[in-house]
Residue, then its C-alpha position, 0 to 999 in steps of 0.5 A: m500500500r502506498f499513499d499518493p501525496g497529492p499535489a504539493p502546496r505552492p511555496a509562499p514568497r520569500r518575504a511572506r515566509g520571513g513574516l510568517l516566521a516572525v509572527a510564529l516567533l512572536v506568538c511563541l514568546a508571548t505564549a511563554v511569557f503568559a505561561i510564566g505568569v499563570g499559576a497559583v500566584r498570578i503575575p502580569p506579563a509586565q511583571v514577568l518581563a521585569g523579573l526576567f530582565g531584572w528591571e526595577d519594579a516596586l510591584l514585583s516582590d522577591a517571592m515573585r522573582t523566586v517563582v519566576w526564576t526557580v519554578r516557572l521559567p525552567r518548566v516553560l523553557q523545558g516545554l519550549l525545547a521539548g516541543a521544538v525538538l519533537a516537531t523537528a524530529g517529526v519533520l525529519l522522519q516525514a522527510l525520510f519516509r516521504n509521508p506526512l503520517a510519520d511521527p516519533a510516537l506513531i512509528g515506535v521511536s518514542a516507545g523504544a526510547a521509553l523502553g530504554a529509559v524504563t530499563v534503566i529506572v527498574l534495573g539501574a540499581t541491580w543489573l546495570a549498576g556498573l553502567a549507571r556508575l559510568l554514565d552517572v546523570w547521563t544514564l537515562p538520556t543515553a538509554a533512551f537515545a539507544g532505544a530510540l535509535t534501535t527502533a528507528s533503524v528497525v522501522f527504516a529497515l523493515a519498511r523498505r521494499d525493492g529499495l523504496l519505503d512503503p508507508g503502509t509497512m512503516l505504520l504496521c511496523g510502528i504498531a508492532i514495535n509499539a506493542l512489543t515495547g509495551a510488553g517489555i515496559g509492562l514486564l519491567t513494571y511488574l518487576a518494579t518496586d513501589e518507589q519505581l512504580r511511582n516514578l514510572t507512572f509519573w514519567s510514562l504519562g508525560s509531564l513537565g512538572a519535574a522541570t528544573w535547571g538541572s533537568l534541562s541539561g538532559i535535553t540541551p545536547a540534543v537541541l545543540l546537535i539539531v541546531v548545528a546539523v539541521p541547517w545543513l540538511m534543509r536543501p538535501l531534504n528538499a531534494l529527497l522530496l523528489g525521490e532517492s534517484e533524483a536526489l542522487h542525480l542532484g549530488v545528494p549523498v542519500e545514504r549518509l543523509k538517511r543515517w543523519v536523519v535517523v540519528l537526529a530524530a532518535a537523539g531528539a525523541g530520546a532526549v525528550v522521553a528521558v526528561c519529560g516522559v512520553i509525549g505524542f502527536i506534537g511531531l505530527i501536528a506541528p509539521h502538518a500545520a507548518r506545511l499548510l502555512a508555508g508549503p513544502d520547503h524545508r528551509v521554512v518548514l523546519p524552523l516554523s515547525a519548531l516554533i509551532g511545536a514549542t508553542l503547542l507544548t507550552a500552551g498544552d502544559l499551561v492547560a494541563r497544570t491549570a485545568v484541574r487545579p490543584a491537581e495536574l493533568p499529565i501533558g501526554i494525556l492532553t496531547a493524545l486527546l488532541g492528536a488522536p482525532f487529528f491523526l484520524w482526520l489525516l487518515r480520512g483525508r488520505a482515504r478520500e484522495a485514494a478514492 
């Protein structure tokens, strides 16, 4: 089964693309400032900016500064980085598979990262004690990255048929890997202690509630890797949209490009899962929205998707921590509630095109 991508949307003019990115950046920053100010203690946006930039403001108390810098700013920054990374990983995987339905969660990459992280959480003090001592604070991110890289490589290998990637096989592989990793996580959960179970419950549903300045170090290396590597991949990814043989004729090293895409997507998904838990569908919604707004050019789609993903996850976390106060709704549940209908809508659109 192969999906017909249909006619590509026309790219927007360069000036319009620049304006679109500027608007997306402003919306992202405004969402971040608003999210910092909303909570049990409400802080107006002007006072949030005063706290961030150290402006003298008689209305901003020391307690409010502490709330801004110690509690809310690390959480908002983690949401911005995680959303941007998930959206970028979604764009990369969709370009690799040449299918807009690819997503780190749907094809099993996030599940593989989850299995790696759960293995460390449950077995880190016993069977993997030596590895935990060697890697120290990087044990969980490394295990999540290894799990994500393994599952991405397996899906990529199994989805190839006669040298081409088959989208139907890709989605079926994702279903199978999600089921297999789910079984592995279930077995490890059965073996976990009560304390480990509490950690797993919080972590498996996805949350930004444990964000600190220290936890940001778990996702920062993946962000830096993506920021450095992605600008070099924009034009090759545009060529890959034409097909592998056409990209080769244009001088693109296709196999090396594929390896880089798999590594970057796995690093991004693994880092987010290690720090925030499993958060799905951001890597599906943000790239699709970016293509609807700007067309298929990856020079625009990649930064625009990152901004949309950052905004979506930050706004979603704001809803998750305020909708059921004083309790907190796991962000993974909220993104699934919003993303699953969106995915079904995409499938319905594909079915109509096929008909």
